[in-house]
N, C-alpha and C positions, 0 to 999 in steps of 0.2 A: 204470425202464428208460430214460426220457428223459435222466436225469442221466448214466447210463453211456454212452449214445450220444453225448452232448455231449462227454464227456471223451475218447472215442475220436476224434471229429472234431478236437478241439483237438490231440491227440497227433499225428494224421496231418499237420496243418498245420505243426506244429513240425518233424517229420521232413522234410517236403518243403522247408521253408525251409532246414534245415541242409544239405541236399544240392543246393541250387540250383546250376545250372551257372554257372561263371564264364567270362568272355570276356576274352581279352587285348586291350588297347586302347592306342592311342597318342593322347593327347588334347592338342590344341594350343589354348593360351589366348593370344591375340594381345596382350591388354592388358598382361600381365606378361612377354610374350615367352618363355614357358616351355612346354616339352613334357613331359607326364607319361606314364609307362608304368605301367600298372596291370593287374591281373587281377581283374575285379570282377563281382559278380552284377548290378549295375546297368549297363544299356547306356546310355551317355551319348550325347547328341545336341547339335548346335549350339544355343546358347541356354541350355543347362543350366548349373548351377553346379558347379564342381569345385575343391576346395581354396580356396574363397572367390572364385574367378575365373570369369568367363563363358567358356564353351566356344565356340571358334570352329570347329574341325574335329575329327573323330574318324575314326580308322582302326582296324579291329578284325579279329579272326579271322586268316585266312590272309594278309591284307594286312600283319599284324605278324609272324607266325611264318614266312611263306614255306613253308608246309607242303608235304609231298611231293605232287606233281601240279600245282603252280603253276609258272609260268615267270617270275615277278617277279624282277628283278634290283635295279634302283634303286627304293627304296620310294616309294610314291605321295606321301608327305608331303614329300619333299625339295624338290621344286619349289615347294611352297606356303610352307615355313617358312625356306628357306635364307638369305634376305636379312634376316630379322628375328630368328631364334632366338638367344637369349642364354644360356638355361639349360635343362638336362635333368635331370629327377628320376625315378628308378626307385623305385616303391613296393615295400615288402617283399612284397606279394602277387604281384609279378611273378616272384618266384623259382620259382614253380610252372610257369612257361611254359618251353617248350623250343623256341626258334626254331632253324631249321636253317641260317639265313643271317643275318648282320648286314652284308652287303655294302652299302656306300654309305649306311648309316643316317644319317650326319651329314655326308656329303660336301658340300663347298662352303658349309658353314655358317660363314662367315667371322667372324661376331660371337659365335659360341658360346664363352663364357668359363668355364662351370662345368658339370660333369657329376657329379651326386650319386647315390649309391646303386648304383654299378656292381656292388657285391657281390650285388645282387639280379638281375643279368642272368646267367642260367644258360646258359653256352656249351658245355655238355657234348655237345650234338648239332650244334653249328654246324660247317658244312663250308666256308663262305666268309666271310672278313672283308675281302675286297678293298675298298680305299678307305673303310673304315669311318669314319675321322676325316680323310680326305684334305682338305687345304686349309682346315682349321679354324685360321685364322691368329690367333685370339684366345685359344686354349687355352694355358695355361702349365703346368698340371699334370694328370696323369691317374693314377688308382689302379686298375690292372688286375690286382692281386694274386690276385683270385679267379677269373680267367679260366682255363678248361680248354680248350685248343685242340688236343687230341690228334687230333680228327677233321678238322681244317682241312686242306684241300688247296690253297686259293688265298688268300693273304694279301697280295698285291701292293699296295704303296702304302697299307697300313693306317694309317700315321701320316705319309704323304708330304706335304710342303709345309706341315707344321705349323711355321711359321717362328719362332714365339715359344714353342714347347713347350720347357720347361726340364727338367722332371722327370717321369719315368714310374716310379711306385712298383710294384715287382714283385719278389718274392723268388725267383721260379721261372726256370728256364732254358728258354726257349721254343725254343732252337735244337735241342733234342732232341724237340720235339713235332711239328714239321713234317716231312712226308714228303720234301720237297726244299727247298733254300734259296730264300728269298723276299726280294725287294727291298722292304723295308717302311719304311725310315727316310730316304729321299732328301729332301734340302733341309730337314732339321730342324736348322737351323744353330746353335740355342742349346742343344740337348739335351746334358745331361751326367749321367752316372751314375757307374759305376766309372771310366769314361774320358770324355774330352770328344769331341764329335762331329767326324767327318771325312767330307766328302762324296765321298770317293773310292769307286770301284766296289766294292772289297772291304770297305768299312766302312759300307755302307747296307743290308746284308742281315740276314736273321734270325739269322745267326751272332753278331750283336752284341746279340741279345735275351736278355741275361743280366745278373745283378747283380755278376759277378765280373770279367769282362774286357770288358763291354759297356756299354750305355746305360741299363740299369735301375738304380734306386736301391732298395736293400734296407731294409726296416724291421726293427727289433729289439724284439720284444715284451718288456715288463717284467713279470716275475712276482715276486710277493711271497710269501716263505715265510710260513706261518701264524704270526702273532704274537699274544701275549696282551696285554691291558690297553692296547689302542690300535689305530690304523690308520695306514697311510701312503697318501697320495694323490699320484699323479703328474700333472704337467701334460699329459702325453701318454703313454698306456700302450703305444703302438706307434710309437715314434719312428723316423725315418729316420737314415741315417748322418750323423754330424757335427751332429745336431740337439741343442740344449741342452734338458735336461729338468729341471724343478724338482720335487724330492721334498718333500712337506709332511707331517711326522709329526704325528699328532693323538692324544696320550695320553688315556687315560680319566681321569676325575676322580680326583685324588689320586695320579696317577703323573706322572713326568717322563721325558723322553728320556735314555737313557744312551748309546746308540751306534747307528750305522747302518753295515752292511757291504754294499758293492755289489760284485758280481762279474760278470765277462763270461764267458758260457758259449756 
């Protein structure tokens, strides 16, 4: 009987652990000037270690998601990190989080040069992206191809004053997503996609948020038809327009390359 009871207790512990509640967190590590966005069972605190770095500040819950019922506009972390932040990393776990606003998330972060894992930022419920990257003067590239902005009502200055931003990777036409035209590109002097940037009134709106006649740069996925007796490796399997890609055939032992046919579809 004791053995059966012990097995039951162990099983209950395992089930409880598997269903432990996760908390969305924005973690600031001052030593490596990086902010991490994660959705974790562990609640981090200043002095803890995250990704091998000492945690300086943590914001969690509604401070990250701006959940319904809160009045937060500018995130609490901006004034703390804006002068020092150089890198942002979104953990895959953050894809389960549904923020309703990304307004001013990185506003005035002039030294922010790299944003990794934006594909893990789920924007399907976001209503405001106002000034999200405003005045991020060190950013040169952004990949927002995964963004779903169909519920956004305010996107003013989303990329405004990103003076060194050259490339925004996105295959989608955002001009069809917004309910009304938004001024999102003002003073992005170096930006170039399908066309080069113009700071005139009619060329800084969401109408230019597309990869055909606007400022977005489209990527072209490389798909390999099934082949036998070997593999083909691409230097980049999702290249952007005009990027050079190296294809490296790797025949199986005893076989040699005969031919490669590349088609554009």
